[in-house]
C-alpha positions as CSV (number, residue, x, y, z in Angstrom):
1,M,24.5,5.8,52.6
2,K,21.5,7.3,54.4
3,H,22.8,10.8,53.4
4,N,22.7,9.9,49.7
5,A,19.0,8.7,50.0
6,E,18.1,12.0,51.8
7,V,19.8,14.1,49.0
8,Q,18.1,12.0,46.3
9,E,14.7,12.4,48.2
10,S,15.2,16.2,48.5
11,R,16.0,16.4,44.8
12,H,12.6,14.7,44.1
13,D,10.9,17.1,46.6
14,G,11.3,20.0,44.2
15,I,9.6,18.1,41.5
16,K,6.8,17.0,43.8
17,W,6.2,20.6,44.9
18,T,6.1,21.7,41.3
19,V,3.4,19.0,40.7
20,V,1.5,20.4,43.7
21,V,1.6,23.9,42.3
22,V,0.5,22.7,38.9
23,L,-2.4,20.7,40.4
24,V,-3.6,23.8,42.4
25,A,-3.2,26.0,39.4
26,L,-5.2,23.5,37.3
27,A,-8.0,23.5,40.0
28,V,-8.1,27.4,39.9
29,A,-7.9,27.7,36.2
30,G,-10.3,24.8,35.6
31,N,-12.9,26.3,38.0
32,S,-12.7,29.6,36.1
33,Y,-12.7,28.0,32.6
34,F,-15.6,25.8,33.3
35,S,-17.6,28.5,35.0
36,D,-20.6,27.8,32.8
37,Q,-20.8,24.2,34.1
38,A,-22.8,23.1,37.1
39,L,-21.3,24.1,40.5
40,L,-21.4,20.5,41.7
41,Y,-19.0,19.4,38.9
42,R,-16.6,22.3,39.5
43,V,-16.6,21.6,43.2
44,L,-15.8,18.0,42.6
45,G,-13.1,18.9,40.2
46,V,-11.5,21.3,42.7
47,V,-11.8,18.8,45.6
48,I,-10.3,15.9,43.6
49,L,-7.3,18.1,42.4
50,G,-6.9,19.4,46.0
51,V,-6.8,15.9,47.4
52,L,-4.3,14.8,44.8
53,A,-2.2,17.9,45.6
54,A,-2.4,17.1,49.3
55,I,-1.3,13.5,48.7
56,V,1.7,14.6,46.7
57,A,2.6,17.4,49.2
58,L,2.4,14.9,52.1
59,S,4.8,12.6,50.3
60,T,7.6,15.2,50.5
61,A,9.9,15.6,53.5
62,K,8.2,18.8,54.7
63,G,4.8,17.1,54.2
64,R,5.8,14.2,56.4
65,E,7.0,16.7,59.0
66,L,3.7,18.4,58.9
67,A,1.8,15.1,59.3
68,L,4.0,14.3,62.3
69,L,3.4,17.8,63.8
70,A,-0.4,17.2,63.4
71,Q,-0.1,13.9,65.2
72,N,1.8,15.4,68.0
73,A,-0.6,18.2,68.3
74,R,-3.5,15.8,68.5
75,K,-1.8,13.9,71.2
76,E,-1.2,17.1,73.1
77,I,-4.8,18.2,72.8
78,Q,-5.9,14.9,74.3
79,R,-3.6,15.7,77.3
80,V,-5.2,19.1,78.0
81,V,-7.3,19.3,81.1
82,W,-10.4,21.2,79.9
83,P,-12.2,23.4,82.4
84,T,-15.5,22.3,83.8
85,R,-18.8,24.0,82.9
86,Q,-18.9,25.8,86.2
87,E,-15.3,27.1,85.7
88,T,-16.2,28.3,82.2
89,V,-19.3,30.1,83.3
90,Q,-17.5,31.8,86.3
91,T,-14.6,32.9,84.1
92,T,-17.0,34.2,81.4
93,A,-18.9,36.1,84.1
94,I,-15.7,37.7,85.5
95,V,-14.6,38.7,82.0
96,L,-18.0,40.3,81.1
97,A,-18.0,42.2,84.4
98,A,-14.5,43.5,83.9
99,V,-15.4,44.6,80.3
100,A,-18.6,46.3,81.5
101,L,-16.6,48.1,84.3
102,V,-13.9,49.3,81.9
103,G,-16.5,50.4,79.4
104,L,-18.3,52.4,82.1
105,V,-15.1,54.0,83.2
106,L,-14.1,55.0,79.7
107,W,-17.6,56.4,79.1
108,L,-17.4,58.5,82.2
109,I,-13.9,59.8,81.2
110,D,-15.2,60.6,77.7
111,T,-18.3,62.3,79.1
112,L,-16.1,64.3,81.6
113,L,-13.6,65.4,78.9
114,G,-16.5,66.3,76.5
115,W,-18.1,68.4,79.2
116,L,-14.8,70.0,80.0
117,M,-14.0,70.8,76.3
118,S,-17.4,72.2,75.7
119,G,-16.9,74.5,78.7
120,I,-13.5,75.6,77.4
121,I,-14.6,76.1,73.8
122,G,-17.9,77.6,74.6
């Protein structure tokens, strides 16, 4: 019984995605068509159509999966142990020192090869 409901729902998903595409196309075309109107009205129209498209998209199976993924990502971000200020400053200093050292070595190699080539070429 559940399989039939999923098939019926996936059949409606195609229609919903078509509605999403039409809404986004209306937002783009409307913004272009009403280019002589005030920017505020055009932005409001695009935002309203974008929100409607997002609501329709989130009502599909893929949209619900995306919302669930976003919830799980948010939970995962809350579990992350962020570095302290001191750790961040120390790591940044190490990276900057390494970049400066590599830059200096590359500059020396470039200078040496340039001097060598100018000696060969004349």
